Each structure stands twice: as structure tokens, then as C-alpha cells.
C-alpha positions in Angstrom: 0.1 -0.1 0.3 1.3 3.5 -1.0 2.2 6.3 1.5 -0.6 8.3 0.1 -3.4 5.4 0.3 -2.1 4.8 4.2 -2.0 8.8 4.9 -5.2 9.0 3.2 -6.7 5.9 5.4 -5.0 7.4 8.2 -6.9 11.0 8.2 -10.2 9.6 7.0 -10.6 6.8 10.1 -9.1 9.5 12.4 -11.9 12.4 11.4 -14.6 9.5 11.4 -13.9 8.7 15.4 -13.8 12.1 16.1 -16.9 12.9 14.0 -18.7 9.8 16.0 -18.4 11.7 19.3 -15.8 9.3 21.1 -13.3 12.0 22.8 -10.3 13.1 21.0 -7.7 12.0 23.1 -9.5 8.8 22.8 -9.8 9.1 18.9 -6.1 10.2 18.1 -4.5 7.7 20.7 -6.8 5.0 19.1 -6.3 5.7 15.5 -2.2 5.7 16.2 -2.6 2.4 18.0 -4.8 0.9 15.1 -2.0 1.9 12.3 0.8 1.2 14.6 -0.2 -2.7 14.6 -0.9 -2.9 11.0 1.7 -1.1 9.0 4.6 -0.7 11.8 6.7 -3.7 13.2 5.2 -5.4 16.5 8.2 -4.1 18.9 7.3 -0.5 17.9 4.2 -1.2 20.1 6.9 -1.0 23.1 7.7 2.6 22.1 4.4 3.9 23.1 5.2 4.6 26.7 8.2 6.0 26.0 6.7 8.1 23.3 4.0 9.9 25.3 6.6 10.0 28.3 8.9 11.9 26.4 6.2 14.8 25.0 4.7 15.2 28.3 8.2 15.8 30.1 8.3 19.4 29.0 8.6 21.9 31.6 6.8 24.5 29.9 3.5 22.3 29.6 3.1 23.2 33.3 1.9 26.3 32.2 -1.5 24.6 31.2 -2.9 23.4 34.6 -1.7 27.0 36.1 -3.0 29.0 33.8 -6.5 27.0 34.2 -6.2 27.3 37.8 -6.3 30.9 37.5 -8.8 30.6 35.0 -10.8 28.9 37.1 -10.4 30.7 40.2 -11.4 33.9 38.7 -14.5 32.0 36.9 -15.8 31.1 40.4 -16.4 34.4 41.7 -19.1 37.6 40.7 -15.4 38.9 38.3 -17.2 39.2 35.2 -20.2 41.4 36.8 -17.7 43.9 38.3 -15.5 44.0 35.3 -18.7 45.2 33.4 -20.2 47.2 35.8 -17.5 49.1 36.4 -16.4 49.8 32.4 -20.1 50.2 31.8 -20.2 53.6 34.4 -17.5 55.2 32.6 -18.7 54.7 29.2 -22.3 55.1 29.6 -22.6 58.7 27.9 -20.6 57.7 24.9 -23.5 56.3 22.0 -23.6 53.1 22.4 -21.3 53.3 25.5 -23.0 49.5 26.7 -21.6 47.8 23.9 -18.2 49.0 24.2 -18.2 48.2 28.1 -19.3 44.5 26.7 -16.4 44.6 24.2 -13.6 46.2 26.9 -15.2 43.5 30.0 -14.7 41.0 27.6 -11.4 42.1 26.7 -10.0 42.7 30.4 -12.0 39.1 31.3 -10.4 37.2 28.5 -7.1 38.7 29.5 -7.2 37.1 33.3 -9.0 33.8 32.1 -8.1 32.9 29.2 -11.0 30.7 28.5 -13.7 31.6 25.9 -17.0 30.1 27.7 -16.2 31.5 31.0 -15.8 34.8 29.2 -18.9 34.2 27.3 -20.8 32.8 30.7 -19.1 35.6 32.9 -19.9 38.8 31.0 -22.9 37.6 28.7 -24.8 36.7 32.1 -24.8 40.7 33.1 -24.5 41.9 29.9 -27.1 40.4 27.1 -29.8 41.5 29.5 -28.4 44.7 29.9 -28.2 45.2 26.2 -31.6 44.2 25.3 -33.1 46.5 27.8 -31.4 48.9 26.2 -32.3 48.9 22.6 -30.2 46.9 21.5 -30.9 43.8 19.0 -31.4 40.0 20.4 -29.0 39.3 17.9 -26.3 42.3 18.3 -26.1 41.3 22.0 -25.8 37.6 21.7 -23.6 38.2 19.1 -21.0 40.5 20.6 -21.1 38.4 24.1 -20.1 35.7 21.9 -17.6 37.3 19.5 -16.3 39.2 22.8 -15.6 35.8 24.3 -13.3 34.8 21.8 -10.8 37.3 22.7 -10.0 34.8 25.2 -8.1 32.4 23.2 -5.6 35.2 21.2 -5.5 37.9 23.8 -2.6 36.4 26.4 -2.2 34.2 28.6 -3.7 31.5 25.5 -3.5 27.9 26.2 -4.3 27.8 22.3 -0.8 30.1 21.8 0.9 27.5 24.2 -0.3 24.0 22.1 0.6 26.3 18.7 4.2 27.1 20.6 4.7 23.6 21.7 3.7 22.0 17.7 5.4 24.0 16.1 8.5 24.5 18.6 7.7 28.6 19.0 8.6 30.3 22.2 5.2 31.0 24.1 6.7 34.3 25.3 6.9 35.4 21.5 3.5 33.9 20.9 2.3 35.9 23.8 3.4 39.2 22.9 2.4 38.6 19.4 -1.0 38.4 20.7 -1.1 41.8 22.2 -1.5 43.5 18.7 -4.3 41.7 16.4 -6.0 41.5 20.4 -6.6 45.1 20.2 -7.1 45.4 16.3 -10.0 42.8 17.1 -11.4 44.7 20.2 -11.1 48.3 18.1 -12.9 46.4 15.1 -15.5 45.1 17.4 -16.3 48.5 19.3 -16.7 50.6 16.3 -19.2 48.2 14.8 -21.6 48.0 17.7 -21.9 52.1 18.7 -22.2 51.6 14.3 -25.0 49.1 14.0 -26.4 50.2 17.8 -26.9 53.7 16.1 -29.0 52.2 13.6 -31.2 49.7 15.7 -31.7 52.5 18.0 -33.5 54.7 15.3 -35.5 51.5 14.5 -36.7 50.6 17.9 -37.7 54.5 18.1 -39.6 54.1 14.7 -41.1 51.1 15.4 -42.5 51.2 19.0 -44.9 53.8 20.2 -42.8 55.2 23.7 -39.7 53.1 23.7 -37.9 56.4 23.5 -38.1 56.7 27.1 -37.6 53.3 28.0 -34.2 53.1 25.7 -32.8 56.5 26.6 -33.8 56.0 30.3 -30.0 55.3 30.8 -28.2 54.2 34.1 -27.3 57.5 35.3 -23.4 57.7 37.4 -21.8 60.3 39.2 -18.2 61.2 39.5 -18.3 59.7 43.1 -20.1 56.0 41.2 -17.8 55.8 38.8 -14.8 56.0 41.5 -16.4 53.5 43.7 -16.3 51.3 41.0 -12.5 51.6 40.2 -11.6 49.0 43.3 -13.8 46.3 41.6 -12.1 46.9 38.5 -8.4 47.8 40.0 -7.3 43.7 41.6 -7.5 42.9 38.0 -5.3 45.1 36.2 -2.5 45.0 38.9 -2.7 41.5 38.4 -2.9 41.5 34.3 0.4 44.3 34.8 2.2 42.1 37.0 2.0 38.9 34.6 2.6 41.3 31.9 5.8 42.7 33.3 7.2 39.8 34.3 6.8 37.7 31.2 7.6 40.4 28.9 10.6 42.5 31.4 12.4 39.0 31.1 11.9 38.7 34.9 10.1 35.4 34.5 9.8 32.6 32.5 6.2 31.7 31.3 6.0 28.7 33.4 6.6 31.2 36.7 4.7 33.5 35.1 1.8 31.0 35.1 2.4 30.5 39.2 2.7 34.1 39.5 -1.0 34.4 38.0 -2.2 31.3 39.1 -1.2 32.7 42.8 -2.2 35.9 42.5 -5.6 35.0 41.2 -6.2 32.8 43.9 -5.2 35.0 46.1 -7.7 37.6 45.0 -10.8 35.4 44.9 -9.9 34.3 48.5 -9.4 38.3 49.6 -11.6 40.1 47.8 -14.2 37.4 47.0 -14.2 35.4 49.9 -14.1 32.3 48.1 -12.4 30.4 50.7 -15.4 27.7 51.5 -14.8 24.2 51.0 -17.0 24.2 48.6 -15.7 26.6 46.7 -12.0 25.6 46.7 -13.7 22.2 46.0 -15.3 23.4 42.7 -12.2 25.4 41.7 -9.5 22.1 42.5 -11.6 20.2 40.4 -12.4 22.2 37.5 -8.6 22.4 37.2 -7.7 18.9 37.6 -10.6 18.2 34.9 -9.5 20.3 32.0 -5.8 20.5 32.6 -6.3 16.1 32.4 -8.2 16.6 29.4 -5.7 18.8 28.0 -2.7 16.7 28.4 -4.2 13.8 27.3 -4.9 14.7 24.1 -1.0 16.1 24.1 -0.3 12.6 24.9 -2.4 11.0 22.3 -1.5 13.7 19.6 1.8 12.7 20.3 1.5 9.1 19.5 -0.4 10.3 16.2 2.2 12.5 15.1 4.4 9.6 15.7 2.8 7.6 13.7 2.4 9.7 10.9 6.1 10.8 10.8 6.7 6.9 11.0 5.1 6.1 8.1 6.3 8.9 6.1 3.0 10.7 5.5 4.2 13.8 7.3 7.1 13.9 4.6 4.8 12.9 2.1 2.2 15.4 2.1 4.6 18.0 2.9 7.0 17.3 -0.9 3.2 17.2 -2.3 2.2 20.8 -0.7 5.9 22.0 -2.2 5.4 20.3 -5.4 1.7 21.9 -5.9 3.9 25.0 -7.1 1.3 27.2 -5.4 3.0 30.6 -4.4 3.2 32.0 -1.1 -0.4 33.3 -0.4 -2.1 31.0 -2.4 -0.9 28.4 -0.1 -1.7 30.3 2.7 -4.8 31.0 1.4 -5.7 27.2 1.3 -4.2 26.3 4.2 -6.6 28.9 5.7 -9.8 27.8 4.0 -8.7 23.8 5.2 -8.5 24.9 8.5 -12.0 27.2 8.4 -13.7 23.9 7.5 -12.2 21.9 10.0 -13.0 24.2 12.5 -17.1 23.4 11.3 -16.4 20.3 13.2 -13.1 20.3 15.6 -12.3 22.1 18.4 -9.2 24.4 18.5 -6.8 22.1 20.5 -7.9 19.3 18.1 -7.0 21.1 15.0 -3.9 22.6 16.3 -2.1 19.4 17.7 -3.3 17.2 14.2 -2.7 20.1 11.2 0.1 22.3 12.6 3.1 19.3 12.0 1.6 18.4 8.6 1.9 22.2 7.7 4.8 22.9 9.2 7.6 21.7 6.5 5.6 24.0 3.8 5.5 26.8 6.1 9.0 26.6 6.4 9.5 26.0 2.9 7.2 29.0 1.8 9.0 31.7 4.5 6.0 32.2 6.2 6.8 33.5 9.5 5.6 31.0 12.1 4.7 33.3 14.5 2.4 35.6 12.5 1.0 32.8 11.3 0.3 31.3 14.9 -1.6 34.3 15.6 -3.6 34.2 12.1 -4.2 30.5 13.5 -5.8 31.5 16.3 -8.3 34.0 14.8 -9.1 31.2 12.8 -9.9 29.0 15.8 -11.6 31.9 17.3 -13.8 32.1 14.0 -14.4 28.5 14.3 -15.6 29.0 18.2 -19.0 31.0 16.9 -20.0 29.6 13.5 -22.4 26.5 13.2 -22.6 23.4 13.6 -20.1 23.2 16.5 -19.5 26.5 17.6 -18.8 26.6 21.2 -19.7 30.1 22.3 -23.1 29.8 20.4 -24.6 27.4 22.6 -23.0 29.0 26.0 -24.9 32.4 25.0 -27.9 29.6 24.6 -27.6 28.4 27.7 -26.9 31.5 29.4 -29.9 33.6 27.1 -32.2 30.6 26.6 -35.0 33.3 25.4 -32.9 34.1 22.2 -33.3 31.5 19.3 -30.3 30.0 18.0 -31.0 31.2 15.0 -30.7 34.8 16.1 -27.1 34.2 17.9 -25.8 33.0 14.9 -27.3 35.5 12.7 -25.7 37.6 15.3 -22.2 36.4 15.2 -21.8 36.5 11.5 -20.5 40.1 11.2 -18.3 39.8 13.4 -17.1 36.8 11.8 -16.5 39.1 8.6 -14.9 41.1 11.2 -12.1 38.8 12.3 -11.9 38.2 8.2 -10.9 41.4 7.8 -8.8 41.4 11.2 -6.5 38.2 9.3 -6.3 40.8 5.9 -5.1 44.1 7.6 -2.7 41.8 9.4 -1.5 40.2 5.8 -1.0 43.6 4.8 0.4 45.0 8.3 2.4 42.0 10.0 4.5 44.1 12.2 0.9 44.5 14.2 1.6 41.1 15.3 5.4 40.5 14.9 7.1 43.9 15.7 6.6 43.9 19.5 8.1 40.2 19.7 11.0 41.3 17.1 11.7 44.2 19.2 12.0 42.7 22.7 13.5 39.5 21.5 15.9 40.9 18.7 18.9 39.6 20.2 18.0 35.8 20.1 
């Protein structure tokens, strides 16, 4: 059987197992073990433990459970509501200010917890009812929170960027730094869209409903005293973010050490500020951390075995030769890879796509001269799109869970403009790549 046939069969069976609903780690591991037994020498089975252990024996992986602990601790509190209310008190007079408050609250909370579903749930539970009450359509309110939640996998700290860094052997620090500019870019694009769309919907609401003008314009009123009193609710988050950024980008600590600082800071904050010290609170935080960390580690272990088998059978090398042999230009290849990742995003979560696809396309990316740090940011934005488009967009169902009165159809249509904004963001990054790479190149110019 030719290498190409084996590769197609390997990919087909793996996708079939994944689409069957089998957990990702089991699907990858079972497929790899099956092809080891069928196409590799019998003694190779004894290398399974060594292959898995060598992949997990990586100090950088310590960042994952620590950042997960940081997110779990913050997600257990009313932190999302505090961030949202504090920002709203400062922005309520701006046209579309409530929408802006939700965008920025998503960005701040994402920088704290690194989890897209947690950001959607924490900010959406407070923000969506207020948005609708103030004249925002259900689609815009739901789409804004769903898209804002995706910032959790782009704005550092990001587990998605950590996994990409491990798969592509790129510096986690560089990737984190590269995510800052594109993260700000998407926040700005989202903010302008919300202000523009709200101005149109406000006029429609006035025209459609008698007396709606009074209801819609009856905004909250905040005095300067109220604004200043809201700052202590926002200050702990800003301090923790600042400490993490300074420690990492100032060269004072490695990503693993920064993760420890973040986790310790988050735990101290939830205990002292939010009084989450009861036994049930601690159990909920730690059990959630163990569950999510174990899931990610099992996927990493299974993907290591999966890529080992793929490389041993020559599938990776054959695929790289085939891709280069197509004679595509750099941008044609880049466009094709983007489409491929978007299609996979219809069915698979970000973790699976990164760990399965990156080893296959990595040789071709290098041959084409594509900056791997820059591409990691592009790939992460594509992963963001996968979180808000059907059929398996996780954030769609999170929003549907916290706002059951909004139809899933309205949520999906509400996210479509934000998917367009992400595509626009990728185009801007292609035209001006320095938005992503200038900061890491400047700080790491000696390495």
C-alpha cells in the first residue's frame, strides 16, 4: 500500500472516530495504535510509553494547569459582573457605550482567565439582559458576547497559543507578545461595529414602538463618585494583568513562572476580595482545574503518538513534498491552508485542529518562508471563528444556555458580522504583519 493511500486512510479513520463523538484523546490514540499494529513492526508497540512520556516531560506544559487554575479561580467569582459594571459606569454616556463596555469587559476578562466559554458566561450573564433592555437587538447582544468571548484564546495568556508553540517549537513568550496587537485590533473593530450597528438599531426601535424612546433612553446615571467607587472592583484585575505582563515581557520570569504568579495572584484575589474560601468553593475550583488540565494533557499525549505514527509511516514527509510540489505561491498556499482550517473548524475544537494540523503543514510553512509566530496568530483567529460558527461553535451554545429566551438562529445571525470582522482582521495582518510581529521582534531582537 502506498504512503499516500495510508495517509488518506489514516486521516479518514481518525476523522470518522472524531465525528462519532468519541473524546478527542481516545480518537487520536485509538487511530494511532491501530495503524501501529497494522503497518509498523510489532516491537514498535513497546515505544508507546516512551513516546508519550517524552512529549509530556516538558517543563513548559506546567503553564497549562496553572493558567487553567487561574481561570477557574476567577470564573468562580462575580468578577465578570464587577468588570462589566465598572466599565459601564465610565462609558455609559458614549453612544453605544453599553456595547463598548461589554467589548472591553470581554477583553479584560479574557486576559485574566484565557477561557472563551468562561468569558461568555461571566460577561454575558450580566451584559446581555442590559443590552436588550437598552434597545440592542437580541442578535447584536448575543453576537457581541459570543465574539467577545473568543478573545480569550488570542489575548495572552492563551492556552491555544501555548499548544501552538509546543506543536511548532516556537517561543511561548514571542507568541504571547504577538497576540497583544491583533487582540487590540479585534477589540477596536468590534467596538466600531457595535457603535455603528447600535446607532441603526436605535433608530429602528424608535420608529417601531410607541413610547420606546423613553424606555431606551432611560440610561443608568452614574456620578463621579459612583465611577470612582467602581475602580476598586476593576483595580485587582488590572494589577494582576500588569504584574503578569511585566514579569513575562520584562524578562523577569519564564512563561511557566508567570503562570505560577498568575495562579497564585488569582487565588489570593478570590480569597481576599471575593471570600471564596469555603470548602465547596475550593473543591469546585480545584476539581474544575484537574478536569480541564487532564483533558488537555491527554489530548497532547495522544497527539504525540498520532504524529509519531504519521511521521514513521512517511505521511508527514509525503504531504510536505506534495504541498511544495503543487507550485503554489506563498499567498495561494496561505489562502488554501486558511480555508482548510476553517472547514475543520466546522467540526473540530481548536485543540484538536492545532495538534493535528500544525505538524503536517509546518514543513511547508517553513519552505514558503512564512513567519511561524505570525502564522500562529492567524491560526488562532481562525480558531476564534470556529468558536462562533455552526455547527459546533461552542460559544453559540454557551450563549444559548445563559440566554435561553434568544433563539439559536438569532445568535448565529448575530455572530456573522463578527466573523466578517475577523476575516478583515486577518487581511489587515497580512497587509501589516508588524501589528503582530513588531513587539516580539523588538523585545527578542537579540535571540
